[in-house]
One Martini backbone bead per residue (centre of mass of N, CA, C, O) as a GRO file, in nm:
protein
  303
    1MET     BB    1   1.417  -2.547  -0.446
    2SER     BB    2   1.187  -2.377  -0.588
    3SER     BB    3   0.924  -2.460  -0.837
    4ARG     BB    4   0.822  -2.192  -0.878
    5LYS     BB    5   0.703  -1.949  -1.077
    6PRO     BB    6   0.696  -1.676  -1.223
    7TYR     BB    7   0.533  -1.348  -1.181
    8ARG     BB    8   0.305  -1.083  -1.239
    9ILE     BB    9   0.293  -0.746  -1.149
   10GLY     BB   10   0.075  -0.461  -1.057
   11ILE     BB   11   0.101  -0.099  -1.040
   12VAL     BB   12  -0.090   0.197  -0.955
   13GLN     BB   13  -0.056   0.522  -1.095
   14MET     BB   14  -0.273   0.783  -0.980
   15SER     BB   15  -0.520   1.008  -1.025
   16CYS     BB   16  -0.763   1.218  -0.843
   17GLY     BB   17  -1.090   1.309  -0.834
   18PRO     BB   18  -1.408   1.441  -0.723
   19ASP     BB   19  -1.524   1.158  -0.840
   20PRO     BB   20  -1.558   0.853  -0.715
   21ASP     BB   21  -1.677   0.686  -0.952
   22ALA     BB   22  -1.460   0.771  -1.159
   23ASN     BB   23  -1.220   0.649  -1.001
   24VAL     BB   24  -1.313   0.357  -1.013
   25GLU     BB   25  -1.321   0.335  -1.324
   26LYS     BB   26  -1.031   0.404  -1.372
   27ALA     BB   27  -0.917   0.165  -1.205
   28VAL     BB   28  -1.038  -0.057  -1.370
   29GLY     BB   29  -0.879   0.016  -1.626
   30GLN     BB   30  -0.596  -0.029  -1.499
   31VAL     BB   31  -0.629  -0.322  -1.421
   32THR     BB   32  -0.695  -0.424  -1.704
   33ALA     BB   33  -0.427  -0.328  -1.830
   34ALA     BB   34  -0.243  -0.503  -1.652
   35ALA     BB   35  -0.358  -0.772  -1.750
   36ALA     BB   36  -0.282  -0.731  -2.055
   37ARG     BB   37   0.039  -0.732  -1.946
   38GLY     BB   38   0.034  -1.002  -1.734
   39ALA     BB   39  -0.100  -0.952  -1.476
   40SER     BB   40  -0.202  -1.135  -1.161
   41VAL     BB   41  -0.124  -0.883  -0.975
   42VAL     BB   42  -0.295  -0.603  -0.812
   43CYS     BB   43  -0.232  -0.257  -0.705
   44LEU     BB   44  -0.359   0.012  -0.536
   45PRO     BB   45  -0.395   0.304  -0.404
   46GLU     BB   46  -0.461   0.491  -0.150
   47LEU     BB   47  -0.772   0.606  -0.144
   48PHE     BB   48  -0.866   0.628  -0.463
   49ARG     BB   49  -1.176   0.713  -0.469
   50THR     BB   50  -1.037   0.977  -0.363
   51GLN     BB   51  -0.934   1.231  -0.253
   52TYR     BB   52  -0.730   1.349  -0.003
   53PHE     BB   53  -0.927   1.420   0.283
   54CYS     BB   54  -0.706   1.451   0.529
   55GLN     BB   55  -0.652   1.769   0.504
   56ARG     BB   56  -0.920   1.750   0.680
   57GLU     BB   57  -1.174   1.809   0.927
   58ASP     BB   58  -1.468   1.618   0.811
   59HIS     BB   59  -1.770   1.475   0.867
   60ALA     BB   60  -1.867   1.433   0.569
   61MET     BB   61  -1.649   1.205   0.493
   62PHE     BB   62  -1.795   0.959   0.625
   63ASP     BB   63  -1.987   0.912   0.373
   64GLU     BB   64  -1.749   0.753   0.207
   65ALA     BB   65  -1.788   0.516   0.358
   66GLU     BB   66  -1.760   0.143   0.358
   67SER     BB   67  -1.817  -0.166   0.325
   68VAL     BB   68  -1.685  -0.509   0.396
   69PRO     BB   69  -1.847  -0.571   0.185
   70GLY     BB   70  -1.896  -0.363  -0.116
   71PRO     BB   71  -1.908  -0.169  -0.388
   72THR     BB   72  -1.602  -0.177  -0.452
   73THR     BB   73  -1.544  -0.477  -0.408
   74GLU     BB   74  -1.759  -0.577  -0.610
   75ARG     BB   75  -1.635  -0.448  -0.860
   76PHE     BB   76  -1.352  -0.604  -0.827
   77SER     BB   77  -1.455  -0.887  -0.823
   78ALA     BB   78  -1.538  -0.894  -1.123
   79VAL     BB   79  -1.255  -0.831  -1.233
   80ALA     BB   80  -1.101  -1.065  -1.109
   81LYS     BB   81  -1.270  -1.289  -1.240
   82GLU     BB   82  -1.241  -1.214  -1.540
   83HIS     BB   83  -0.897  -1.206  -1.512
   84GLU     BB   84  -0.768  -1.378  -1.291
   85LEU     BB   85  -0.720  -1.201  -1.022
   86THR     BB   86  -0.528  -1.031  -0.784
   87VAL     BB   87  -0.670  -0.775  -0.564
   88PHE     BB   88  -0.571  -0.464  -0.421
   89VAL     BB   89  -0.822  -0.275  -0.219
   90PRO     BB   90  -0.855   0.032  -0.119
   91VAL     BB   91  -1.043   0.147   0.174
   92PHE     BB   92  -1.312   0.312   0.339
   93GLU     BB   93  -1.407   0.172   0.634
   94ARG     BB   94  -1.723   0.069   0.757
   95ARG     BB   95  -1.795  -0.095   1.052
   96SER     BB   96  -1.942   0.140   1.215
   97ALA     BB   97  -2.067   0.361   1.403
   98GLY     BB   98  -1.776   0.545   1.456
   99LEU     BB   99  -1.617   0.308   1.278
  100TYR     BB  100  -1.296   0.336   1.113
  101HIS     BB  101  -1.095   0.234   0.824
  102ASN     BB  102  -0.780   0.172   0.677
  103THR     BB  103  -0.817  -0.040   0.395
  104THR     BB  104  -0.736  -0.368   0.256
  105ALA     BB  105  -0.864  -0.557   0.004
  106VAL     BB  106  -0.863  -0.910  -0.088
  107LEU     BB  107  -0.890  -1.049  -0.422
  108GLY     BB  108  -0.953  -1.320  -0.594
  109PRO     BB  109  -0.969  -1.491  -0.900
  110ASP     BB  110  -1.288  -1.563  -0.806
  111GLY     BB  111  -1.377  -1.288  -0.624
  112ALA     BB  112  -1.293  -1.344  -0.349
  113LEU     BB  113  -1.257  -1.277  -0.013
  114LEU     BB  114  -0.951  -1.317   0.155
  115GLY     BB  115  -0.932  -1.027   0.297
  116ARG     BB  116  -0.782  -0.797   0.543
  117TYR     BB  117  -0.626  -0.474   0.599
  118ARG     BB  118  -0.551  -0.268   0.881
  119LYS     BB  119  -0.427   0.009   0.963
  120MET     BB  120  -0.194   0.059   1.227
  121HIS     BB  121  -0.060   0.333   1.144
  122ILE     BB  122  -0.153   0.665   1.255
  123PRO     BB  123  -0.142   0.973   1.144
  124ASP     BB  124  -0.047   1.332   1.259
  125ASP     BB  125  -0.034   1.582   1.026
  126PRO     BB  126   0.003   1.817   0.816
  127LEU     BB  127  -0.262   1.715   0.600
  128TYR     BB  128  -0.260   1.431   0.797
  129TYR     BB  129  -0.565   1.363   0.952
  130GLU     BB  130  -0.621   1.045   1.045
  131LYS     BB  131  -0.720   1.030   1.342
  132PHE     BB  132  -1.009   1.143   1.279
  133TYR     BB  133  -1.093   0.872   1.100
  134PHE     BB  134  -0.897   0.637   1.215
  135THR     BB  135  -0.873   0.323   1.332
  136PRO     BB  136  -0.678   0.108   1.442
  137GLY     BB  137  -0.578  -0.181   1.379
  138ASP     BB  138  -0.692  -0.551   1.461
  139LEU     BB  139  -0.540  -0.784   1.255
  140GLY     BB  140  -0.263  -0.727   1.212
  141PHE     BB  141  -0.028  -0.927   0.991
  142PRO     BB  142  -0.138  -1.045   0.726
  143THR     BB  143  -0.158  -1.304   0.484
  144PHE     BB  144  -0.181  -1.411   0.131
  145PRO     BB  145  -0.276  -1.601  -0.128
  146VAL     BB  146  -0.012  -1.626  -0.391
  147HIS     BB  147   0.098  -1.829  -0.616
  148GLY     BB  148   0.165  -2.048  -0.371
  149GLY     BB  149   0.197  -1.818  -0.176
  150ARG     BB  150   0.275  -1.509   0.003
  151SER     BB  151   0.112  -1.196   0.079
  152GLY     BB  152   0.132  -0.854   0.162
  153VAL     BB  153  -0.003  -0.560   0.349
  154LEU     BB  154   0.060  -0.213   0.362
  155ILE     BB  155   0.007   0.142   0.484
  156CYS     BB  156   0.212   0.385   0.436
  157TRP     BB  157   0.299   0.460   0.745
  158ASP     BB  158   0.404   0.161   0.771
  159GLN     BB  159   0.679   0.206   0.609
  160TRP     BB  160   0.854   0.301   0.884
  161TYR     BB  161   0.818  -0.004   0.999
  162PRO     BB  162   1.004  -0.286   1.053
  163GLU     BB  163   0.805  -0.471   1.207
  164SER     BB  164   0.590  -0.512   0.987
  165ALA     BB  165   0.766  -0.651   0.771
  166ARG     BB  166   0.867  -0.880   0.949
  167LEU     BB  167   0.596  -1.011   1.024
  168GLU     BB  168   0.522  -1.082   0.728
  169ALA     BB  169   0.765  -1.258   0.674
  170LEU     BB  170   0.701  -1.460   0.911
  171ALA     BB  171   0.412  -1.516   0.745
  172GLY     BB  172   0.546  -1.567   0.431
  173ALA     BB  173   0.630  -1.325   0.279
  174GLU     BB  174   0.751  -1.238  -0.065
  175LEU     BB  175   0.536  -0.994  -0.069
  176VAL     BB  176   0.491  -0.628  -0.039
  177PHE     BB  177   0.243  -0.397  -0.014
  178TYR     BB  178   0.226  -0.011  -0.050
  179PRO     BB  179  -0.020   0.169  -0.025
  180THR     BB  180  -0.029   0.525  -0.127
  181ALA     BB  181  -0.023   0.881   0.022
  182ILE     BB  182   0.240   1.086  -0.094
  183GLY     BB  183   0.397   1.415  -0.034
  184TRP     BB  184   0.429   1.759  -0.091
  185HIS     BB  185   0.484   2.053   0.046
  186PRO     BB  186   0.524   2.319  -0.142
  187ALA     BB  187   0.696   2.503   0.065
  188GLU     BB  188   0.912   2.242   0.116
  189LYS     BB  189   1.036   2.120  -0.143
  190ALA     BB  190   1.308   2.265  -0.194
  191GLU     BB  191   1.440   2.181   0.088
  192PHE     BB  192   1.299   1.863   0.143
  193GLY     BB  193   1.210   1.681  -0.099
  194ALA     BB  194   1.450   1.495  -0.171
  195ALA     BB  195   1.494   1.374   0.114
  196ALA     BB  196   1.211   1.259   0.159
  197HIS     BB  197   1.204   1.067  -0.080
  198ASP     BB  198   1.463   0.911  -0.016
  199ALA     BB  199   1.368   0.798   0.256
  200TRP     BB  200   1.117   0.647   0.154
  201GLU     BB  201   1.267   0.454  -0.038
  202THR     BB  202   1.490   0.340   0.146
  203VAL     BB  203   1.318   0.201   0.369
  204GLN     BB  204   1.183  -0.002   0.170
  205ARG     BB  205   1.432  -0.134   0.058
  206ALA     BB  206   1.524  -0.234   0.335
  207HIS     BB  207   1.296  -0.433   0.378
  208ALA     BB  208   1.374  -0.614   0.145
  209ILE     BB  209   1.653  -0.690   0.253
  210ALA     BB  210   1.597  -0.780   0.555
  211ASN     BB  211   1.366  -1.006   0.423
  212GLY     BB  212   1.387  -1.121   0.136
  213MET     BB  213   1.184  -0.925  -0.047
  214TYR     BB  214   0.931  -0.793  -0.203
  215VAL     BB  215   0.851  -0.449  -0.310
  216ALA     BB  216   0.534  -0.260  -0.353
  217VAL     BB  217   0.466   0.098  -0.461
  218PRO     BB  218   0.164   0.265  -0.475
  219ASN     BB  219   0.109   0.590  -0.590
  220ARG     BB  220   0.006   0.891  -0.614
  221VAL     BB  221  -0.084   1.172  -0.837
  222GLY     BB  222  -0.080   1.506  -0.789
  223HIS     BB  223  -0.270   1.800  -0.724
  224GLU     BB  224  -0.434   1.851  -0.405
  225HIS     BB  225  -0.762   1.970  -0.227
  226ALA     BB  226  -0.978   1.775  -0.133
  227ASP     BB  227  -1.186   1.715  -0.376
  228VAL     BB  228  -1.522   1.624  -0.269
  229ARG     BB  229  -1.797   1.695  -0.412
  230GLY     BB  230  -1.695   2.022  -0.381
  231ARG     BB  231  -1.512   1.974  -0.131
  232ARG     BB  232  -1.262   2.213  -0.039
  233THR     BB  233  -0.934   2.289   0.033
  234GLU     BB  234  -0.762   2.527   0.158
  235GLY     BB  235  -0.466   2.608   0.004
  236PRO     BB  236  -0.182   2.431  -0.118
  237GLY     BB  237  -0.173   2.146  -0.066
  238ILE     BB  238  -0.078   1.841  -0.242
  239GLU     BB  239   0.215   1.689  -0.390
  240PHE     BB  240   0.210   1.406  -0.536
  241TRP     BB  241   0.512   1.202  -0.611
  242GLY     BB  242   0.488   0.921  -0.675
  243GLY     BB  243   0.738   0.697  -0.741
  244SER     BB  244   0.678   0.424  -0.806
  245PHE     BB  245   0.779   0.084  -0.694
  246VAL     BB  246   1.011  -0.195  -0.734
  247ALA     BB  247   1.163  -0.438  -0.521
  248ASP     BB  248   1.395  -0.658  -0.455
  249PRO     BB  249   1.558  -0.873  -0.224
  250PHE     BB  250   1.821  -0.666  -0.282
  251GLY     BB  251   1.687  -0.361  -0.337
  252ARG     BB  252   1.627  -0.344  -0.633
  253ARG     BB  253   1.514  -0.159  -0.887
  254ILE     BB  254   1.269  -0.291  -1.132
  255ALA     BB  255   1.069  -0.040  -1.094
  256LYS     BB  256   0.981   0.300  -1.220
  257ALA     BB  257   0.832   0.603  -1.166
  258SER     BB  258   0.718   0.898  -1.192
  259HIS     BB  259   0.618   1.233  -1.064
  260ASP     BB  260   0.384   1.338  -1.318
  261ARG     BB  261   0.235   1.053  -1.389
  262GLU     BB  262   0.057   0.810  -1.512
  263GLU     BB  263   0.103   0.456  -1.416
  264ILE     BB  264   0.204   0.118  -1.511
  265LEU     BB  265   0.357  -0.133  -1.328
  266ILE     BB  266   0.571  -0.403  -1.432
  267ALA     BB  267   0.663  -0.710  -1.256
  268GLU     BB  268   0.880  -0.965  -1.149
  269VAL     BB  269   0.819  -1.258  -0.954
  270ASP     BB  270   1.069  -1.471  -0.786
  271PRO     BB  271   1.075  -1.720  -0.560
  272ARG     BB  272   1.375  -1.807  -0.604
  273GLU     BB  273   1.501  -1.534  -0.516
  274VAL     BB  274   1.419  -1.546  -0.229
  275GLU     BB  275   1.574  -1.804  -0.155
  276VAL     BB  276   1.859  -1.716  -0.238
  277VAL     BB  277   1.885  -1.466  -0.057
  278ARG     BB  278   1.823  -1.620   0.218
  279GLN     BB  279   2.073  -1.805   0.193
  280HIS     BB  280   2.298  -1.569   0.180
  281TRP     BB  281   2.096  -1.387   0.377
  282PRO     BB  282   2.025  -1.520   0.702
  283PHE     BB  283   1.843  -1.335   0.892
  284LEU     BB  284   1.627  -1.531   1.005
  285ARG     BB  285   1.824  -1.734   1.132
  286ASP     BB  286   1.995  -1.500   1.320
  287ARG     BB  287   1.787  -1.439   1.508
  288ARG     BB  288   1.737  -1.309   1.851
  289VAL     BB  289   1.458  -1.407   2.003
  290ASP     BB  290   1.569  -1.406   2.311
  291ALA     BB  291   1.633  -1.059   2.293
  292TYR     BB  292   1.344  -0.892   2.199
  293GLY     BB  293   1.147  -0.807   2.426
  294PRO     BB  294   1.185  -0.482   2.441
  295LEU     BB  295   1.008  -0.416   2.183
  296THR     BB  296   0.731  -0.403   2.364
  297HIS     BB  297   0.830  -0.126   2.434
  298ARG     BB  298   0.817   0.211   2.404
  299PHE     BB  299   1.062   0.253   2.620
  300LEU     BB  300   1.405   0.262   2.756
  301ASP     BB  301   1.450   0.353   3.044
  302PRO     BB  302   1.725   0.414   3.238
  303SER     BB  303   1.582   0.303   3.510
   0.00000   0.00000   0.00000
C-alpha cells in the first residue's frame, strides 16, 4: 500500500472578459484563493486569458498568442513559487510564425516550468473553429511530477477520447486535469442541452473508472461573444455551461460546481484510493496488449 498522504487540488471555474490582462489577474486571484483553502495543485480553464475567440476565424487573434515561457507563465511562476503550488496554466502558445498550439504549461512549486502538453485532438464545429488556429500537439501524452506521484493534463476535445486518458494512466498518472471551454449553442439548449452535458460528464467519469484515477475538469462559465479587445462575434454566442467537477477513481463526483457562477472547487486526492481501486478492479492488469494493434488504424474496413 502506498505510504503517500492525501493532498488537496483546486480547479477554477471562471468567466472571462474582453481584457486579457484583467483575466490573468482575476485568475491569479482565484489561484491564490485556492491556495488559501489548502490546495497545493491548481488548474485553470482552457484559454482563460481571453474570451473563447475560436467562435470566428480572425487572423487578428493570432496576436494574442505568446511564447512558453512567456508573460502568462512568468506571472504564474511567481504565484506558484510564492504559495508553493503546482499550477496548470492553459495558454495560446506561439511556437513560431504561423505555428500555434493550444497548450497547458505546468509550473512546479519552485516556479520552474515542469513541461507542457499540447492539445492533440483539434475540433472544427460551428463556433468552435479551432483548426483555423491550432496545430495538433506533437508531445504525446506526458505526465508531470506532483506530490511524489504523477499527474496528467488533457484539453477539452481530448475529453472524448479514451485512448488519451489510458495513455496518461499508463504513464503513471493518478490524476488527470481537463481544462475546458464547452457550452451550449443557445438555439439548441432546450432540445439537446441536458443530453449534451450529461454525455460530457459521463464520458469523463468513465475515464476515471476505466483507469482507476482521479479526473478534475475546470470549465469556464458565462455567455460569450468572443469579445477580445473590442473585436466581437455577431450572433447568439456560446453559453458556457460551467459544471466543473472532480471524480474519484470509482467515478463518483466528489466536487461539483454550478452552471451559472464562478466557483473554486477544492477536492482531496488520496493516492491510496488509486491503489485500492486498481487492486479491486485490475483493468490495467487484464489488458490484452497483444491484441490491440488494430487501434492504430483509422478504421477497420470490412475488406
